[in-house]
C-alpha positions in Angstrom: 98.9 90.3 88.5 101.7 89.0 87.1 101.7 86.4 84.1 104.1 84.4 82.6 105.7 85.7 79.4 104.9 83.4 76.4 106.9 83.2 73.3 103.7 82.2 71.3 101.9 85.3 72.4 104.9 87.5 71.4 105.1 85.7 68.1 101.5 86.3 67.5 102.0 90.2 68.3 105.1 90.1 65.9 103.3 88.6 62.9 100.5 91.0 63.4 103.0 93.8 63.5 104.8 92.4 60.4 101.4 92.3 58.6 100.8 96.1 59.4 104.1 96.9 57.9 103.5 94.8 54.7 100.1 96.2 54.3 101.7 99.6 54.5 104.4 98.6 51.8 101.9 97.7 49.5 99.7 100.8 49.5 100.1 102.6 46.3 99.1 105.8 47.5 102.3 106.1 49.7 105.8 107.2 48.2 108.0 104.5 47.2 110.7 105.6 49.8 108.1 104.9 52.7 106.9 101.8 51.0 110.6 100.6 50.9 111.0 101.6 54.7 107.8 99.7 55.5 109.4 96.6 53.8 112.6 96.9 55.7 110.7 97.0 58.7 108.6 94.1 57.8 111.7 92.1 57.4 113.2 92.9 60.7 109.9 91.6 62.4 110.3 88.4 60.2 113.7 88.1 62.1 112.3 88.7 65.1 109.7 86.0 64.6 112.3 83.6 63.9 114.3 84.2 66.9 111.3 84.0 69.2 110.7 80.6 67.5 114.0 79.3 68.0 114.4 80.6 71.7 110.8 78.9 72.7 112.6 75.6 72.3 115.7 76.9 74.2 114.2 78.8 77.1 114.6 77.0 80.8 110.9 76.4 81.9 112.2 77.3 85.4 113.3 80.8 84.3 110.4 82.1 82.2 110.1 85.7 82.9 106.8 87.0 84.7 105.5 90.5 83.6 102.3 92.5 84.7 99.3 91.4 82.7 98.6 95.3 82.0 101.8 94.9 79.7 100.1 92.4 77.5 97.0 94.6 77.7 99.0 97.7 76.7 100.6 95.5 73.6 97.4 94.0 72.5 95.8 97.7 72.2 98.9 99.1 70.6 98.9 96.4 67.7 95.1 96.8 67.4 95.3 100.5 67.0 98.4 99.9 64.6 96.2 97.5 62.5 93.2 100.0 62.5 95.7 102.8 61.3 97.2 100.7 58.4 94.0 100.4 56.6 92.8 104.0 56.9 91.6 105.3 53.5 94.0 108.2 53.6 97.4 108.1 55.2 100.4 110.3 54.9 104.1 109.7 55.1 104.0 111.3 58.8 101.4 109.1 59.8 103.1 105.9 58.7 106.2 107.3 60.5 104.3 108.0 63.4 103.0 104.6 63.6 106.5 103.0 63.2 107.6 105.4 66.1 104.9 104.1 68.2 105.7 100.4 67.3 109.4 100.6 67.6 109.2 102.3 71.1 106.5 100.1 72.5 106.3 97.6 75.4 106.4 94.7 72.8 110.0 95.4 71.9 110.9 95.8 75.3 109.1 92.1 76.0 111.1 90.7 73.3 114.3 91.8 74.9 113.1 90.7 78.1 112.5 87.1 76.8 115.8 87.0 75.0 117.8 88.1 78.0 115.8 85.4 79.9 117.6 82.7 78.3 120.9 83.5 80.2 124.3 84.8 78.9 125.1 81.9 76.4 121.9 81.3 74.5 120.9 84.9 75.0 124.0 86.4 73.4 123.9 84.0 70.7 120.2 84.8 69.5 120.7 88.5 70.1 123.3 88.5 67.3 120.2 87.4 64.9 117.8 89.9 66.1 118.0 93.1 64.1 119.4 95.6 66.4 117.1 98.3 67.9 120.1 100.7 67.1 119.6 99.9 63.4 116.1 100.0 63.5 115.9 103.3 65.3 118.5 104.8 62.8 116.5 103.8 59.9 113.4 105.5 61.4 115.6 108.6 62.0 116.9 108.4 58.5 113.1 108.1 57.2 111.7 110.9 59.4 114.5 113.0 58.1 113.9 112.2 54.4 109.8 112.0 54.5 108.4 113.8 57.4 107.4 117.3 57.5 106.3 117.1 61.2 109.0 118.7 63.6 107.4 116.9 66.6 108.3 113.2 65.0 112.1 114.4 64.9 111.7 115.4 68.7 110.0 112.0 69.4 112.7 110.0 67.3 115.5 111.7 69.1 113.9 110.9 72.6 113.8 107.2 71.5 117.5 107.3 70.5 118.4 108.7 73.6 116.5 106.2 75.5 118.4 103.5 73.8 
């Protein structure tokens, strides 16, 4: 069943993802480079939230995108899993980077883009300039994986994410 895409729901998800990154950035058991990476990603989430807040006032009510309800369920499950992983007693750099890879390649990011594009070319392009570009985020993730990861599978997965964008 299709449901209207709600900016409030997207903002709730983004706030929770931001909190995941902030939780990770505060973990003293992680290397400073990983914690800095997480702070940068949390800042990107803050910008996403700001854009969603602004766009919620601009979006024409007759053009609100409809999405399969399964997409929202998938995002909820992904965010809940991320929250649980961020509070595990023991996390490695690879665990954190794998989590970031899952977040950045998730349905949530696709739904954010769908919402922004639904504004039409004028408002959509203005707000798109304010959103941290997916390319920048993925490059930051690639750099972090190359610097801190010991898992060759993560390198392959981030290369696939890059190719998809």
